[in-house]
N, C-alpha and C positions, 0 to 999 in steps of 0.2 A: 206652383210650377211643373212640377215632377209629376203631376195629374196630367197637365197639360201636354207635357212633353211624351206620356205613357198614350195618350189617346191618338196624337200624331204619327206616333211609331207603330199605332194597331190600326190607324185607318191607312198607312200607307202599305202595311204587311196584307191587309185586305185586298187592297188594288192590285197588287203584286199578285195574290194569290188568284185574283178572277182577270186576269191578263191571260191570253193565249200564249203557250209558252214558242219559245225562239230554241229551234232544235237544230246541233250543230250535226251533220250526217258525213263520217266516212267510211267509204264503200274502196274496197279491195280485197286482191284474193288472201292477204296474211299468209303466206306459204314460206316459212309459217309469219308471225307477229314478231317483230322486233324493237330493240328499246327507241327505233326512230318514228316508228308508229305511236307508244305511247307517249313518249314527248311530245309528239306533235298534238294526242288528244288531249293531254295534261296540259297543255300553253292553252290550249281552245277553251277550254273548262275555263281554265283561271285570268283570263286575261280578254277573254272576248266574250259580247252582250248576250251571253245564249244559257238557257236551263238547264238544258240537259246535251250532253255527246253523247252519239253511240256510233257504233261499229257497225258496219255491214259485211260480214263477210260473204265473198260473191259464191253460187251454191254450183251453178256448171259456168265455165269459162267459156268465151266463145275461140280462144287462139291456144290458151295454154295447157297441155295435157299433161304436163306433172304436178298435178295439183294432191297435195295430201289429201287424204279423208274428210271431208267436211265436218263430219261431228266432231273431230282432232281439232280441224281448225278452229272452231266457235270453240271449242273448251280450253285452247291454248290463250287465245281473246281474252275469256273471262276471267281466268287467272292470271292474267297480264294487267288487267286494269280492275280489278277486285279494289273494293276499299277507297276508288280513286275518284269515285262520284259519276262513273260512264259506265255504260251501257252496253249489251252487244243486243244485233237484232239477227233472228233466222227469217226475216221478212222476203229472203229469196227463196230459200227452200220454199216458204208457202207458196209463192207466186212463181214458181219456178222460171222468172225472167229477172232481168237486170234494168237499170236506169228508168225508164218512162214509167213501168209498171209498175217497178219495185217501190220509186219515189212517191206512185199515188196510193196504192197500198200501205207504205208505211203515212203517210198525210193521216189516213184512216184513221190511225190506231189511236193519234191524236185529237184532245179537243178542235171545233171548228175555228178556224182563223190562226190557226199554230204554223209559225212561219220555219220552212227546212230551208238550212243554210250546208250548201257543200263542201268540202272542206276538201282540199285539193292541192298540189303540185302546180308549177307557173308552168308546165306542159302543158297543163288543158289548155291554153290558149294556143296550142298548134292542131289541137282537132274540136276547138269549140265551134267552128264555123261550120263544118259540116252536118248532115243530116242529122244523124245521130246527136250532135251537141247541141245542135239548134233546139230540138225534143224536149232533152234534158232542161236546158235552159228557163222555158215555159212552165215545168214542173217547181220552180225553184222560185225563193225568195232572195236570195243573193248566193254570195259567194266567199270563203275565204278563205284564202288562196296563202299559201307557202312558197317564198323564197329560197328556190332549192339550189343545193350546186351540183351542175352537169360535168360527167366527166369529158374533159380534152378531147379524147381518142380513143382507139380501143387497140391501140400500137404496142400492148403492154404496159405502159406507163399509166399505172393506176394511182398515181399520186399528183395529177394533173385533171382539175376541175375548173368550170366558169363560171359564172352567172349569166344567165342570158339576157337581153336586153329589153325591158318592159315596155309596150307602145302606149303609152297615158292615152293618146289620143283615142287609140281602138279599143282599150277595155271604158272609155266614161263614151262611147258610141255605144260599146256592147251595153252598159250599165243602162243608157235611155232605151235603147231598143225594146229590152224584156223586161224593163222597169225593178232592175235589179240592184242592192246594193253590194259593192265588192271592195272587202276588205282585205287587206295584205298584212302577212308575219312577213317583218322585214329581219328581223334579228334570226341569226344562223341558228338552226337546228344539227346534231351531229353526224356524218354523213353515214347514213346504213343504207342497206339492201336486203330484201329478203334471198336474193342472187347469191351474197356474201356470206348470208348466214347457211344457206344449203351447201355452198361451197367450202366452205372452213374446215378443216378437219377436228375431227371428235377429240374433247382433252380428255 
């Protein structure tokens, strides 16, 4: 019986090793990376059906002009996720592009059939229907969406937050239209932002 069980385990391991990998992709400025980013990456790595989680720091941001040097942001990402089974990719530096070009180049780094799942906040549904969003969806195999707390107002009340409603019908239509699987992280993660980190007084 022990030999039979060992054979079954060996067969299962061999099958998994031949299966194309599933990659969770977290893109962002990481300006700088903070605990919220790390918790999200670890949560995806440990609770979602992925073989790898990769952080992809933005090389050139189309809007933000206050980015820390790219090499520093990459190194901070590597230090933050060291030993957690999470990798950091410099694919945007290689391509000089974000979004569609980056995703195609990243996919080419993996064996044929690899699946890319975009890990993002629920504000993705604010822009997913525009041209850039639609083009990105065509390059992906799925979304892993984190439910986030959004600041209720910018009137100085920093303690007022809410969760945006989720339009399940719209999400279902999106999934069907692009043949995407949409997974949601419903558990709350602590509220952090790079803006808060940058504005915090040094200790």
